[in-house]
C-alpha positions in Angstrom: -14.6 -19.0 5.7 -12.9 -18.7 2.3 -9.5 -17.7 3.8 -9.0 -21.2 4.9 -9.0 -22.5 1.4 -5.7 -22.6 -0.5 -7.3 -21.4 -3.8 -8.5 -18.2 -2.1 -4.9 -16.9 -1.5 -3.8 -18.0 -5.0 -6.6 -16.2 -6.8 -5.8 -12.9 -5.0 -2.4 -12.9 -6.7 -4.1 -12.3 -10.0 -4.4 -8.6 -10.9 -8.0 -7.3 -10.4 -9.0 -10.0 -8.0 -9.4 -8.9 -4.4 -10.8 -10.7 -1.3 -14.4 -10.3 -2.2 -14.1 -11.4 -5.8 -11.8 -14.3 -4.9 -14.4 -15.5 -2.3 -17.2 -15.4 -4.8 -15.2 -17.2 -7.5 -14.2 -19.9 -5.1 -17.8 -20.3 -3.9 -19.3 -20.3 -7.4 -16.8 -22.7 -9.0 -16.6 -25.1 -6.1 -14.0 -27.8 -6.7 -11.9 -27.0 -9.8 -11.2 -30.7 -10.4 -14.8 -31.2 -11.5 -13.9 -29.4 -14.7 -11.6 -31.2 -17.1 -11.7 -28.5 -19.8 -11.6 -24.7 -19.7 -14.7 -24.6 -22.0 -16.7 -26.2 -19.2 -15.7 -23.5 -16.8 -16.4 -20.8 -19.4 -19.9 -22.3 -19.9 -20.5 -22.3 -16.2 -19.8 -18.5 -16.2 -22.1 -18.0 -19.1 -19.3 -16.5 -21.2 -19.6 -19.0 -24.0 -20.6 -17.7 -27.5 -23.9 -18.7 -29.1 -25.6 -18.0 -32.4 -29.2 -18.7 -33.2 -29.5 -20.4 -36.6 -32.4 -21.8 -38.5 -32.4 -22.6 -42.2 -31.0 -19.6 -44.0 -31.3 -17.3 -40.9 -28.1 -16.8 -38.9 -28.4 -14.4 -36.0 -25.6 -12.4 -34.4 -23.1 -14.0 -32.0 -23.6 -13.2 -28.3 -22.6 -14.5 -24.9 -25.1 -17.1 -23.6 -25.6 -15.7 -20.1 -27.0 -19.1 -19.1 -24.3 -19.7 -16.5 -24.0 -18.4 -13.0 -24.8 -14.7 -12.9 -22.8 -14.1 -9.7 -19.7 -15.6 -11.1 -20.1 -13.5 -14.3 -20.5 -10.4 -12.1 -17.4 -11.3 -10.1 -15.4 -11.7 -13.4 -16.7 -8.4 -14.6 -15.5 -6.7 -11.3 -12.1 -8.4 -11.8 -12.0 -7.0 -15.3 -12.8 -3.5 -14.1 -10.0 -3.9 -11.6 -7.4 -5.1 -14.2 -8.4 -2.2 -16.5 -6.6 0.1 -14.1 -3.2 -1.6 -14.9 -1.1 -0.8 -18.0 -1.2 -4.3 -19.2 -5.0 -4.4 -18.8 -5.5 -1.2 -20.7 -3.1 -2.4 -23.5 -5.0 -5.7 -23.8 -8.4 -3.9 -23.9 -7.2 -1.6 -26.6 -5.9 -4.6 -28.6 -9.3 -6.4 -28.2 -11.1 -3.2 -29.4 -8.8 -2.8 -32.4 -9.6 -6.4 -33.5 -13.2 -5.2 -33.9 -12.7 -1.8 -35.6 -16.0 -0.5 -36.9 -18.2 -2.7 -34.6 -20.5 -0.5 -32.6 -20.3 -3.0 -29.7 -16.5 -3.4 -29.8 -16.1 -2.0 -26.3 -18.6 -4.4 -24.7 -17.2 -7.4 -26.6 -13.6 -6.4 -25.5 -14.8 -6.4 -21.9 -16.3 -9.8 -22.3 -13.2 -11.1 -23.9 -11.1 -9.6 -21.0 -13.4 -11.3 -18.5 -12.9 -14.6 -20.3 -9.2 -14.0 -20.0 -9.5 -13.4 -16.3 -11.4 -16.7 -16.1 -8.6 -18.4 -18.0 -6.1 -17.1 -15.5 -8.3 -18.3 -12.6 -8.4 -21.7 -14.3 -4.6 -21.9 -14.8 -3.6 -20.6 -11.4 -6.1 -22.7 -9.5 -5.2 -25.9 -11.4 -1.5 -25.4 -11.2 -1.4 -24.3 -7.5 1.2 -21.7 -8.4 0.8 -18.0 -7.8 0.3 -15.5 -10.7 3.4 -14.8 -12.6 3.1 -11.9 -15.2 5.8 -13.4 -17.4 3.7 -16.6 -17.8 0.5 -14.6 -18.5 2.2 -12.9 -21.4 3.5 -16.2 -22.8 7.2 -15.4 -22.0 8.5 -18.4 -20.1 12.0 -18.7 -18.8 14.1 -21.0 -20.8 14.7 -24.4 -19.2 18.2 -25.3 -18.2 
């Protein structure tokens, strides 16, 4: 069923996203035009950061997990797939290095990488263009 949708083929161009994950992402998100900001999509996935605060008390930051669990699982699977690439391993190490000394640095790095995968899904689906690794790294070709 998902193979008939144009977004299905586009999402499979992203490293780490295969046929099953692409079908789940398309099914869970629905129509990408419903979301006007990336933060809405991040909240749908439950990857937004929350902190419980009351008076002088300020708890630790954590992901909300209030979104769609199946979408979050699919993004985790995509993250596990992208970790087998050199670029994914380098990005994961960079995310861990940002949190040197934090005992949950590995978990937080995985969540950040899953959020990056979601950002790629957002950009690819909205633009209608297949994944280009040069654009993902921020290296655009100069305009003529």
